[in-house]
C-alpha positions as CSV (number, residue, x, y, z in Angstrom):
1,M,56.8,-211.2,-152.6
2,K,56.7,-207.5,-152.5
3,Y,54.4,-205.6,-150.1
4,R,53.3,-202.0,-150.4
5,L,53.1,-199.9,-147.2
6,T,50.3,-197.6,-148.3
7,L,49.1,-194.9,-145.9
8,L,46.0,-196.9,-145.2
9,L,47.9,-200.0,-144.3
10,V,50.3,-198.0,-142.1
11,L,47.2,-196.5,-140.3
12,I,45.8,-200.0,-139.7
13,A,49.1,-201.3,-138.4
14,M,49.5,-198.3,-136.1
15,L,46.0,-197.7,-134.6
16,A,47.6,-197.1,-131.3
17,M,50.0,-194.6,-132.6
18,P,49.4,-190.9,-132.1
19,V,49.6,-189.7,-135.7
20,S,47.1,-190.3,-138.4
21,S,47.8,-190.2,-142.1
22,I,44.3,-190.1,-143.6
23,V,43.4,-187.3,-146.0
24,A,41.1,-184.8,-144.4
25,Q,39.0,-182.7,-146.8
26,D,35.8,-181.0,-146.4
27,D,32.7,-181.7,-148.5
28,D,33.5,-178.8,-150.9
29,G,37.0,-180.1,-151.4
30,M,38.4,-176.9,-149.9
31,Y,41.2,-176.5,-147.3
32,G,41.6,-174.0,-144.6
33,E,44.6,-171.6,-144.5
34,A,46.1,-168.9,-142.3
35,P,44.6,-165.4,-142.7
36,M,48.0,-164.0,-143.8
37,L,48.1,-166.4,-146.7
38,A,44.5,-165.8,-147.6
39,E,45.3,-162.1,-147.9
40,K,48.0,-162.9,-150.4
41,V,45.7,-165.1,-152.4
42,A,43.2,-162.3,-152.5
43,A,45.9,-159.9,-153.7
44,G,47.0,-162.3,-156.4
45,E,50.4,-163.0,-154.7
46,L,49.7,-166.7,-154.1
47,P,47.6,-169.4,-155.8
48,P,44.6,-170.8,-153.8
49,V,45.5,-173.2,-151.0
50,A,44.1,-176.2,-152.8
51,E,46.6,-175.6,-155.6
52,R,49.5,-175.1,-153.1
53,L,48.9,-178.5,-151.4
54,P,49.7,-181.9,-152.8
55,V,46.9,-184.1,-154.0
56,N,47.2,-186.2,-150.8
57,P,48.6,-183.9,-148.1
58,R,49.8,-185.5,-144.9
59,V,47.2,-185.3,-142.1
60,V,48.4,-184.9,-138.6
61,A,46.1,-185.3,-135.5
62,L,47.6,-186.1,-132.2
63,P,45.3,-187.9,-129.8
64,G,43.8,-185.4,-127.4
65,S,44.7,-182.5,-129.7
66,D,42.1,-180.1,-131.1
67,I,41.7,-177.9,-134.1
68,G,43.9,-174.9,-133.5
69,T,43.8,-171.2,-134.6
70,Y,46.2,-169.4,-136.7
71,G,48.5,-166.7,-135.7
72,G,51.3,-165.5,-133.4
73,Q,55.0,-165.1,-133.6
74,L,57.1,-167.5,-131.4
75,R,59.8,-165.4,-129.8
76,V,63.1,-167.2,-129.3
77,P,66.5,-166.1,-127.9
78,V,69.7,-167.0,-129.6
79,A,72.8,-167.5,-127.5
80,G,76.2,-165.9,-128.5
81,G,77.6,-167.0,-131.8
82,G,74.6,-165.7,-133.7
83,E,73.6,-168.8,-135.5
84,P,69.9,-169.4,-135.3
85,F,70.1,-172.9,-137.0
86,W,72.3,-174.3,-134.2
87,S,72.4,-171.9,-131.3
88,G,68.7,-171.1,-131.6
89,Q,67.9,-174.8,-132.4
90,M,65.9,-173.9,-135.5
91,V,67.3,-177.1,-136.9
92,F,64.8,-179.0,-134.8
93,W,61.8,-176.7,-135.4
94,T,62.4,-176.8,-139.2
95,A,64.7,-179.4,-140.6
96,W,63.9,-182.8,-139.4
97,K,61.2,-184.1,-141.8
98,G,62.4,-186.2,-144.7
99,L,60.9,-188.8,-147.0
100,V,59.9,-190.7,-143.8
101,N,60.2,-189.7,-140.2
102,W,59.8,-190.9,-136.7
103,N,56.4,-191.4,-135.3
104,Q,55.6,-189.3,-132.2
105,T,56.4,-192.2,-129.8
106,Y,59.8,-192.8,-131.4
107,S,59.0,-196.4,-132.0
108,D,58.9,-196.7,-135.8
109,W,59.0,-194.8,-139.1
110,E,56.0,-193.3,-140.9
111,P,55.5,-191.8,-144.3
112,N,56.0,-188.1,-144.8
113,I,57.1,-186.5,-148.1
114,A,56.9,-190.0,-149.4
115,E,53.2,-191.1,-149.4
116,S,54.1,-194.8,-149.3
117,V,57.1,-197.1,-149.6
118,D,57.5,-200.5,-151.3
119,V,60.1,-202.8,-149.9
120,N,61.1,-206.2,-151.3
121,E,61.3,-209.3,-149.1
122,E,65.1,-209.2,-149.1
123,A,65.2,-205.5,-148.0
124,T,67.5,-204.6,-150.9
125,E,64.9,-202.5,-152.9
126,Y,63.0,-199.5,-151.6
127,T,60.6,-197.7,-153.9
128,F,59.4,-194.3,-152.6
129,H,56.1,-192.9,-153.9
130,L,56.1,-189.2,-153.4
131,R,53.0,-187.1,-152.8
132,E,51.9,-185.8,-156.1
133,G,51.8,-182.0,-156.2
134,L,54.4,-181.3,-153.5
135,K,56.0,-177.9,-153.8
136,W,59.1,-176.2,-152.6
137,S,58.6,-173.0,-150.5
138,D,58.9,-170.9,-153.7
139,G,56.1,-172.9,-155.3
140,V,58.2,-175.0,-157.8
141,P,57.2,-178.7,-157.8
142,F,59.2,-181.1,-155.7
143,T,59.7,-184.3,-157.8
144,A,61.9,-187.3,-158.2
145,D,64.3,-185.0,-160.1
146,D,65.3,-183.3,-156.9
147,I,66.2,-186.5,-155.3
148,M,68.2,-187.7,-158.3
149,F,70.0,-184.3,-158.3
150,Y,71.0,-184.9,-154.6
151,M,72.1,-188.5,-155.2
152,E,73.8,-188.2,-158.6
153,D,75.0,-184.6,-158.9
154,I,75.9,-183.9,-155.3
155,Q,76.7,-187.2,-153.4
156,A,78.1,-189.1,-156.4
157,N,79.9,-186.2,-158.0
158,E,83.6,-187.0,-157.5
159,E,84.8,-183.4,-157.6
160,L,82.4,-182.5,-154.8
161,N,83.0,-185.6,-152.7
162,G,86.7,-185.9,-153.4
163,G,86.2,-189.3,-155.1
164,N,84.8,-190.8,-151.9
165,Y,81.0,-191.5,-151.8
166,P,79.9,-190.7,-148.2
167,Q,80.3,-193.8,-146.0
168,G,78.1,-195.5,-143.5
169,F,74.4,-194.4,-144.0
170,W,74.5,-194.7,-147.9
171,T,76.9,-197.7,-148.3
172,P,75.8,-200.6,-146.1
173,G,77.6,-203.1,-148.4
174,G,80.5,-200.8,-149.2
175,E,78.8,-199.6,-152.4
176,P,76.2,-196.8,-152.8
177,P,72.8,-197.7,-154.0
178,V,71.6,-197.7,-157.6
179,V,69.1,-194.9,-157.8
180,E,66.4,-195.0,-160.5
181,K,63.7,-192.5,-161.4
182,I,60.6,-194.4,-162.3
183,D,58.5,-191.4,-163.0
184,D,58.1,-187.8,-161.6
185,Y,56.8,-189.2,-158.3
186,T,58.5,-192.5,-158.0
187,I,62.1,-193.3,-157.2
188,K,63.8,-196.6,-156.5
189,F,66.9,-197.4,-154.4
190,T,68.6,-200.7,-154.9
191,F,71.4,-201.8,-152.5
192,N,73.9,-204.5,-153.2
193,V,73.1,-206.1,-149.8
194,P,70.0,-206.3,-147.5
195,Y,69.5,-203.0,-145.7
196,G,66.8,-203.5,-143.1
197,M,67.7,-200.3,-141.2
198,F,67.3,-198.0,-144.3
199,L,63.9,-196.5,-143.3
200,L,64.8,-196.1,-139.7
201,N,68.0,-194.4,-140.6
202,M,66.1,-192.1,-143.0
203,C,64.1,-190.8,-140.0
204,G,67.1,-189.0,-138.6
205,W,69.6,-186.4,-139.7
206,D,71.0,-188.3,-142.6
207,G,67.5,-188.6,-144.1
208,W,66.9,-184.8,-144.1
209,G,69.6,-183.9,-146.7
210,I,67.9,-185.8,-149.5
211,V,64.9,-183.4,-149.4
212,A,67.0,-180.3,-149.0
213,A,68.6,-180.0,-152.4
214,P,66.3,-178.0,-154.8
215,K,67.6,-178.8,-158.2
216,H,66.0,-175.7,-159.8
217,Y,67.9,-173.4,-157.4
218,L,71.2,-175.2,-157.0
219,E,71.8,-176.2,-160.6
220,Q,72.9,-172.6,-161.4
221,F,76.0,-173.3,-159.1
222,H,76.8,-176.7,-160.7
223,I,79.2,-177.0,-163.6
224,K,77.1,-179.7,-165.2
225,Y,74.1,-177.5,-165.6
226,N,75.6,-174.0,-165.9
227,P,78.9,-174.5,-167.7
228,D,78.7,-171.1,-169.5
229,G,77.7,-169.0,-166.5
230,I,79.7,-170.5,-163.7
231,D,82.8,-168.3,-164.2
232,A,80.7,-165.2,-163.7
233,L,79.2,-166.5,-160.5
234,I,82.7,-167.4,-159.2
235,A,83.9,-163.9,-160.0
236,E,80.9,-162.4,-158.0
237,S,81.6,-164.6,-155.0
238,E,83.7,-163.4,-152.1
239,S,85.1,-166.8,-151.3
240,A,84.7,-169.2,-154.2
241,T,87.8,-170.0,-156.3
242,D,86.3,-172.7,-158.5
243,W,82.9,-174.3,-159.2
244,V,83.2,-176.7,-156.3
245,S,83.8,-174.0,-153.6
246,L,81.1,-172.0,-155.2
247,F,78.6,-174.8,-154.9
248,Q,79.7,-175.7,-151.4
249,S,79.1,-172.0,-150.4
250,R,75.6,-172.0,-151.8
251,S,74.2,-175.5,-151.0
252,A,73.1,-176.6,-147.5
253,V,73.6,-180.2,-148.2
254,G,76.5,-182.3,-149.6
255,P,80.2,-182.7,-148.8
256,G,81.9,-179.5,-147.5
257,T,78.7,-177.5,-147.1
258,D,77.1,-175.8,-144.2
259,Q,73.6,-176.8,-143.3
260,S,73.0,-173.6,-141.4
261,L,72.8,-171.9,-144.8
262,I,69.1,-172.8,-144.6
263,M,68.6,-170.0,-142.0
264,R,71.0,-167.6,-143.8
265,D,69.7,-167.5,-147.4
266,P,66.1,-166.3,-147.8
267,N,66.3,-167.3,-151.4
268,Y,67.0,-171.0,-150.6
269,P,63.8,-173.0,-151.3
270,T,63.0,-175.6,-148.6
271,M,60.3,-178.1,-147.6
272,M,60.2,-176.8,-144.0
273,P,57.2,-175.5,-142.1
274,W,58.8,-172.1,-141.6
275,V,61.4,-170.4,-143.8
276,V,63.8,-167.6,-143.0
277,K,62.8,-164.2,-144.1
278,E,65.2,-161.8,-142.3
279,V,68.6,-163.2,-141.6
280,M,70.7,-162.5,-138.5
281,G,73.6,-161.2,-140.5
282,S,75.4,-158.4,-138.6
283,G,72.3,-157.5,-136.7
284,T,70.7,-158.9,-133.6
285,Q,67.4,-160.4,-135.0
286,F,66.2,-163.0,-137.4
287,T,62.6,-163.8,-138.6
288,A,61.1,-166.9,-140.1
289,E,57.6,-167.1,-141.7
290,R,55.2,-169.9,-142.5
291,N,55.9,-171.8,-145.7
292,P,52.8,-171.2,-147.9
293,Y,53.4,-174.6,-149.6
294,Y,53.8,-176.7,-146.6
295,Y,52.2,-180.1,-147.1
296,W,50.7,-180.9,-143.7
297,V,47.1,-180.3,-142.8
298,D,45.1,-181.0,-139.6
299,A,42.1,-183.3,-139.3
300,E,39.7,-180.8,-140.8
301,G,42.0,-179.9,-143.8
302,N,43.5,-176.7,-142.4
303,Q,47.0,-176.2,-143.7
304,L,49.7,-176.4,-141.0
305,P,51.5,-174.9,-139.2
306,Y,49.2,-172.8,-137.0
307,I,52.0,-170.5,-135.8
308,D,52.8,-167.7,-138.2
309,G,56.5,-167.5,-137.6
310,F,59.5,-166.9,-135.4
311,V,61.4,-163.8,-134.1
312,G,64.9,-164.5,-132.8
313,T,67.0,-162.2,-130.8
314,L,70.7,-162.5,-130.4
315,Y,72.3,-162.3,-126.9
316,Q,76.1,-162.2,-126.3
317,D,75.6,-162.5,-122.5
318,D,74.0,-165.8,-121.3
319,Q,73.0,-164.3,-117.9
320,T,71.1,-161.4,-119.6
321,L,69.5,-163.9,-121.9
322,L,68.3,-166.0,-118.9
323,L,66.9,-163.0,-117.0
324,D,65.0,-161.9,-120.0
325,V,63.5,-165.3,-120.5
326,L,62.5,-165.5,-116.9
327,A,61.0,-162.0,-117.2
328,G,58.6,-163.3,-119.9
329,K,60.1,-161.7,-123.0
330,F,60.3,-165.0,-124.9
331,D,58.1,-168.1,-125.6
332,T,60.8,-170.8,-125.2
333,M,64.5,-171.3,-124.6
334,A,66.8,-173.8,-126.2
335,N,69.1,-175.9,-124.0
336,P,68.3,-174.3,-120.6
337,A,71.1,-175.2,-118.2
338,N,70.3,-178.0,-115.8
339,E,71.2,-175.9,-112.8
340,N,68.6,-173.4,-113.7
341,R,65.7,-175.8,-113.6
342,P,64.5,-174.7,-110.2
343,L,64.5,-171.1,-111.4
344,F,62.1,-171.9,-114.2
345,F,59.7,-173.7,-112.0
346,Q,59.8,-170.9,-109.4
347,N,59.1,-168.3,-112.0
348,E,56.4,-170.0,-114.1
349,E,53.8,-167.3,-113.2
350,T,56.0,-164.3,-113.9
351,S,57.6,-165.7,-117.0
352,G,54.4,-167.1,-118.5
353,L,56.3,-170.3,-119.3
354,K,55.1,-173.8,-118.5
355,V,57.9,-176.2,-117.8
356,Y,57.6,-179.5,-119.6
357,L,59.7,-182.4,-118.2
358,V,61.0,-184.5,-121.1
359,S,62.7,-187.9,-121.2
360,R,66.0,-188.1,-122.9
361,E,66.8,-190.8,-125.5
362,G,70.2,-191.5,-123.9
363,G,71.7,-194.6,-122.3
364,A,73.6,-192.3,-119.8
365,S,73.4,-188.7,-118.6
366,V,76.9,-188.0,-120.0
367,T,79.9,-190.0,-121.2
368,V,83.6,-189.7,-120.4
369,M,85.9,-190.5,-123.4
370,F,89.6,-190.9,-123.5
371,N,90.9,-190.7,-127.0
372,M,92.6,-194.1,-127.6
373,T,94.0,-192.7,-130.9
374,H,95.7,-189.6,-129.5
375,A,99.3,-189.3,-130.8
376,D,100.8,-189.0,-127.3
377,L,98.4,-190.5,-124.8
378,G,96.5,-193.0,-127.0
379,D,98.6,-196.0,-125.9
380,L,97.9,-195.3,-122.3
381,F,94.2,-194.7,-122.9
382,S,94.0,-198.0,-124.8
383,E,94.9,-199.9,-121.7
384,K,91.6,-201.3,-120.3
385,D,93.1,-201.3,-116.8
386,F,93.5,-197.5,-117.1
387,R,89.9,-197.0,-118.0
388,I,88.7,-199.3,-115.3
389,G,90.8,-197.5,-112.7
390,M,89.4,-194.1,-113.9
391,S,85.9,-195.5,-113.7
392,Y,86.3,-196.7,-110.1
393,A,87.7,-193.3,-109.1
394,I,84.4,-191.5,-109.9
395,D,81.9,-190.8,-107.1
396,R,78.9,-191.1,-109.3
397,Q,76.3,-190.6,-106.6
398,E,77.8,-187.3,-105.7
399,I,77.6,-186.1,-109.3
400,I,74.0,-187.2,-109.4
401,D,73.2,-185.3,-106.2
402,I,75.1,-182.1,-107.2
403,V,74.7,-181.8,-111.0
404,Y,71.4,-183.7,-111.6
405,F,69.4,-182.8,-108.4
406,G,69.5,-186.4,-107.2
407,E,67.9,-187.8,-110.4
408,G,69.3,-191.0,-111.9
409,E,71.3,-194.1,-110.8
410,P,75.0,-194.8,-111.3
411,R,75.6,-196.7,-114.6
412,Q,77.7,-196.9,-117.6
413,I,76.6,-196.0,-121.1
414,S,74.2,-198.7,-122.3
415,P,70.7,-199.3,-123.6
416,T,68.1,-198.9,-120.9
417,E,66.5,-201.6,-118.9
418,D,63.3,-201.5,-120.9
419,S,65.2,-201.8,-124.2
420,P,65.3,-205.2,-125.9
421,L,69.0,-204.5,-126.2
422,Y,69.8,-204.1,-122.5
423,N,73.1,-205.6,-121.4
424,E,73.6,-205.8,-117.7
425,Q,77.3,-206.1,-117.8
426,L,77.7,-203.1,-120.1
427,S,75.4,-201.1,-117.7
428,T,76.7,-202.1,-114.3
429,Q,80.4,-202.9,-114.5
430,Y,83.0,-200.8,-112.6
431,I,80.5,-198.3,-111.3
432,E,81.4,-198.5,-107.6
433,Y,83.2,-195.6,-106.0
434,D,86.3,-197.3,-104.7
435,V,89.6,-195.3,-104.5
436,D,91.6,-198.2,-103.4
437,L,90.4,-200.3,-106.3
438,A,91.0,-197.4,-108.7
439,N,94.6,-197.1,-107.5
440,E,95.0,-200.9,-107.8
441,Y,94.1,-200.8,-111.5
442,L,96.0,-197.6,-112.3
443,D,99.1,-199.0,-110.6
444,K,99.1,-201.8,-113.2
445,V,99.7,-199.2,-116.0
446,L,101.3,-196.2,-114.2
447,P,103.0,-197.4,-111.0
448,D,105.4,-194.5,-110.6
449,K,104.6,-191.2,-108.9
450,D,106.4,-188.0,-108.2
451,A,107.1,-186.4,-104.8
452,D,103.6,-184.8,-104.9
453,G,101.8,-188.1,-105.6
454,W,101.1,-187.4,-109.3
455,R,101.4,-190.4,-111.6
456,L,104.3,-190.4,-114.1
457,L,104.4,-191.6,-117.7
458,P,106.9,-194.2,-118.7
459,N,109.2,-191.4,-119.9
460,G,109.2,-189.9,-116.4
461,E,107.0,-186.9,-117.2
462,K,104.0,-186.1,-115.1
463,L,100.7,-187.3,-116.6
464,S,98.3,-184.4,-117.3
465,I,95.2,-185.0,-119.3
466,V,93.4,-182.1,-121.1
467,F,89.7,-182.4,-121.0
468,T,88.2,-180.3,-123.9
469,I,84.7,-179.3,-122.8
470,Q,82.1,-177.7,-125.0
471,T,80.3,-174.6,-123.7
472,G,77.1,-175.7,-125.3
473,D,76.3,-178.7,-123.1
474,Y,72.7,-179.3,-124.1
475,G,71.7,-178.8,-120.5
476,L,73.8,-181.8,-119.4
477,G,76.3,-179.9,-117.2
478,F,79.5,-180.9,-119.1
479,T,81.7,-178.4,-117.2
480,D,80.1,-179.2,-113.8
481,V,80.8,-182.9,-114.3
482,A,84.4,-182.2,-115.5
483,E,85.1,-180.0,-112.4
484,L,84.1,-182.9,-110.1
485,L,86.1,-185.4,-112.2
486,K,89.1,-183.2,-111.7
487,G,88.9,-183.6,-108.0
488,Y,88.2,-187.4,-108.1
489,Y,91.1,-188.0,-110.4
490,A,93.5,-185.9,-108.3
491,E,92.8,-188.3,-105.4
492,V,94.3,-191.2,-107.5
493,G,97.3,-189.2,-108.8
494,V,95.9,-188.2,-112.2
495,D,96.1,-184.5,-113.1
496,I,93.3,-183.1,-115.2
497,I,93.4,-179.8,-117.0
498,L,90.0,-178.4,-118.0
499,D,89.8,-176.4,-121.3
500,V,86.3,-175.1,-121.8
501,V,86.0,-174.0,-125.4
502,S,83.3,-173.1,-128.0
503,N,81.6,-175.8,-129.9
504,E,83.6,-174.7,-133.0
505,V,86.9,-175.2,-131.3
506,W,85.8,-178.6,-129.9
507,T,85.0,-179.6,-133.5
508,E,88.3,-178.4,-134.8
509,R,90.1,-180.6,-132.2
510,R,87.9,-183.5,-133.2
511,D,88.7,-183.0,-136.9
512,D,92.5,-183.0,-136.4
513,N,92.5,-185.7,-133.7
514,S,94.2,-183.4,-131.1
515,M,91.5,-183.9,-128.4
516,E,92.8,-186.0,-125.5
517,A,89.6,-186.5,-123.5
518,T,86.1,-185.0,-123.2
519,V,82.8,-185.2,-121.4
520,F,80.0,-185.5,-123.9
521,T,76.4,-186.7,-124.4
522,G,75.0,-190.3,-123.9
523,E,73.0,-191.4,-126.8
524,G,72.3,-195.1,-127.3
525,G,69.6,-195.8,-124.7
526,V,65.8,-195.8,-125.4
527,G,64.3,-198.6,-127.5
528,L,66.4,-199.2,-130.7
529,T,68.5,-196.0,-130.3
530,S,71.7,-197.9,-130.0
531,I,71.2,-199.4,-133.4
532,V,70.5,-196.1,-135.0
533,D,73.3,-194.4,-133.0
534,A,76.1,-196.7,-131.9
535,R,78.7,-194.0,-131.4
536,Y,79.8,-195.2,-128.0
537,F,80.0,-198.9,-129.0
538,V,81.7,-198.7,-132.4
539,P,83.7,-195.7,-133.8
540,T,81.7,-194.8,-136.9
541,H,80.2,-191.6,-135.7
542,G,81.7,-188.1,-135.9
543,Q,81.6,-187.8,-132.2
544,S,83.1,-191.2,-131.3
545,I,86.0,-189.3,-129.6
546,W,87.2,-192.5,-127.8
547,G,88.3,-193.8,-131.2
548,N,88.6,-190.4,-132.9
549,A,91.2,-191.2,-135.7
550,W,89.4,-194.5,-136.4
551,E,86.0,-192.8,-137.0
552,I,87.8,-190.2,-139.2
553,W,89.3,-193.0,-141.2
554,Y,85.8,-194.5,-141.5
555,L,84.0,-191.3,-142.4
556,E,86.6,-189.2,-144.1
557,P,89.2,-191.3,-146.0
558,D,91.0,-188.2,-147.3
559,N,91.4,-186.6,-143.8
560,P,95.1,-187.1,-142.9
561,A,94.0,-187.2,-139.2
562,G,92.4,-190.6,-139.9
563,E,94.1,-193.8,-138.9
564,E,93.4,-197.3,-140.0
565,P,92.0,-199.2,-137.0
566,P,93.3,-202.4,-135.6
567,Q,91.5,-205.6,-136.7
568,Y,89.3,-205.9,-133.6
569,I,87.8,-202.4,-134.3
570,K,87.4,-203.3,-138.0
571,D,85.5,-206.4,-136.8
572,Q,83.2,-204.3,-134.7
573,M,82.6,-202.0,-137.7
574,D,81.8,-205.0,-139.9
575,L,79.4,-206.3,-137.2
576,L,77.6,-202.9,-137.3
577,E,77.3,-203.2,-141.1
578,R,75.7,-206.7,-140.6
579,V,73.3,-205.1,-138.1
580,R,72.3,-202.5,-140.6
581,Q,71.9,-205.0,-143.4
582,A,69.8,-207.6,-141.4
583,P,66.4,-207.8,-143.2
584,T,64.4,-208.8,-140.1
585,S,64.2,-207.1,-136.7
586,E,65.0,-210.5,-135.0
587,Q,68.3,-210.7,-136.8
588,R,69.1,-207.1,-136.1
589,L,68.5,-207.6,-132.4
590,E,70.6,-210.7,-132.2
591,L,73.6,-209.1,-134.1
592,M,73.3,-205.9,-132.1
593,G,73.4,-207.9,-128.9
594,E,76.7,-209.4,-130.1
595,L,78.1,-206.0,-130.8
596,L,77.1,-204.6,-127.4
597,Q,78.7,-207.6,-125.7
598,V,82.0,-206.8,-127.5
599,A,81.6,-203.3,-126.2
600,A,81.0,-204.5,-122.7
601,D,84.0,-206.8,-122.8
602,N,86.3,-204.0,-124.0
603,F,84.8,-201.2,-121.9
604,W,85.8,-198.3,-124.2
605,V,83.6,-195.5,-122.8
606,L,82.7,-194.5,-119.3
607,G,79.2,-193.4,-118.2
608,I,78.2,-191.5,-115.1
609,S,74.5,-192.2,-114.5
610,S,71.2,-193.2,-116.0
611,S,69.8,-190.6,-118.4
612,T,68.0,-187.8,-116.6
613,S,65.0,-186.0,-117.8
614,T,65.5,-182.6,-119.3
615,Y,63.0,-179.7,-119.4
616,R,61.6,-177.4,-122.0
617,P,60.1,-174.0,-121.0
618,L,57.3,-173.1,-123.4
619,N,54.7,-170.3,-123.4
620,A,51.8,-171.5,-121.2
621,K,49.3,-170.3,-123.8
622,L,50.6,-172.8,-126.4
623,A,48.1,-175.6,-126.9
624,N,48.4,-179.1,-128.5
625,V,51.8,-179.5,-126.9
626,P,52.3,-183.2,-125.8
627,A,52.6,-183.8,-122.1
628,T,56.1,-185.2,-122.8
629,W,58.3,-186.5,-125.7
630,V,61.6,-188.3,-126.2
631,D,64.2,-185.5,-126.5
632,G,67.6,-185.9,-128.2
633,W,69.5,-185.6,-131.4
634,N,68.2,-188.7,-133.1
635,P,64.5,-188.1,-132.6
636,G,65.1,-184.5,-133.7
637,G,64.6,-182.6,-130.4
638,I,61.4,-180.6,-130.5
639,A,60.6,-182.0,-134.0
640,I,59.2,-185.2,-132.6
641,A,56.6,-183.2,-130.6
642,F,55.1,-181.9,-133.9
643,P,55.2,-178.1,-133.3
644,E,53.4,-177.6,-136.6
645,Q,50.3,-178.4,-134.7
646,W,50.9,-176.1,-131.7
647,Y,49.0,-172.9,-131.5
648,F,48.5,-169.9,-129.2
649,T,45.2,-169.8,-127.3
650,E,45.3,-166.1,-127.0
């Protein structure tokens, strides 16, 4: 029996949830809009607001929030590198709303661009009903044709994808879905196996791409739609050599593309609340402006967002950036370093910033990963006794006290205690600080030492492990943790070399499997996060560095750095597929419990401590900001706090 999850039914089922989806419309059938847009309407530059909104816009009203006022530019600093989408975290402000998205409590999905979803009992068929009258930021209708273009002409195009349909998210049974356009506002996905996790997966990053491929704009760069004009466009391009490289240089989604193009091409139509107007380019500033066709309204029918736009300023020096933020020159700051937390609290009055403490989604503060697939050291890292010894060598409480201001408890990477997936063994094993026990385990695999006490490899060479550390540490203190690890590991005869590099270099080493070890994030904790993001329990994620070549094999079959995994890893991958396919939550939880137990028994990844809170400084004059939210990559950072509804009180 099929069931239809209409907006009304979702509302009834989620009465306790903080977001409403009822249509709000005044008696005259008129909607409110920002003065800057009303002026354009009066000048004949835009159609009336009622014509810009869909027939049934999404209504957002957080409990305790009020009707806001329009106006204001949100000032944001951008760290060195000059990429607003990533360094300035505009990805979270703008790009995290798909056909469905997370509700504000990070507990379930809810409709967004899709007004409702039909799901069959077997969870193999998903029919999305789009909001009629949706429009791209340039005013062109958003329809099922755009989704078909993304699925058929980008993802399924063998020239673009190298003959390999993207793995994982879109292929739960090893095959991509059959996608069918029912009408302009209805589209159906049919999978060859049950796919109970489909809608939850669609809430995250993978679900964003499907609503970021405007057919009317991108078809000019596609050989199928512009066979006669493609050569001229290639000739005009500075980098394209064929239609594939041309398309990849002009699309923000699809194999080989760069998502940050969204903030570098003012002509690129989007469904985002704010769209770029002035790009950073070779300058030091970018601007973004409200999307006049954005499909959200408040409880009284006023079109969102309230804030007019963004002004971003580039800084090459992190210290100067910090001083200017504390001096009150900006309204927020992305990824403030953990060690600077006291400074923000001490300077709330002079900076005009209120500090919000935000819980992280993670199952650990950070993780320590030794690449078991590294060409030279992979065999050593694959020894469980080595990893156990390296875990016992860590003084976790000292790291907590020094790096995390005493917040947190020693633990491994694992779902949190209040998660239905909590595994005590996975969380608590090998967390004691015991140098003697560390040496006992390390002696099992590396018994020989040189005259200075450094452990020797079987070939007689001194063991030195390069830890590649990202400079962009999301406020988690990667380098600080690594510096302390270097001292702990020296005590047990293991030499550590720290190599602090840009995020780009870190990614390059991931891509060619040259990374030996790293300190990284700790996703996989709150609620069902470990199902949505199992990167530390099975190597199917682009940042599963502990099994780097295996995840490359899984995700990028044509990448020569990939390596077919051993059967026990394949079994874990297959188990994750069964988790994704399970049609009921009970079945998913049972299977995921099995997967986590395998991870516990094998102990692939080391954790340091329970996930700590992070903090977000925001202009104290911003209203409708939730008291807290779940922060992290999977919930979309700031996106889950619904900044479209924030407004300046002065």
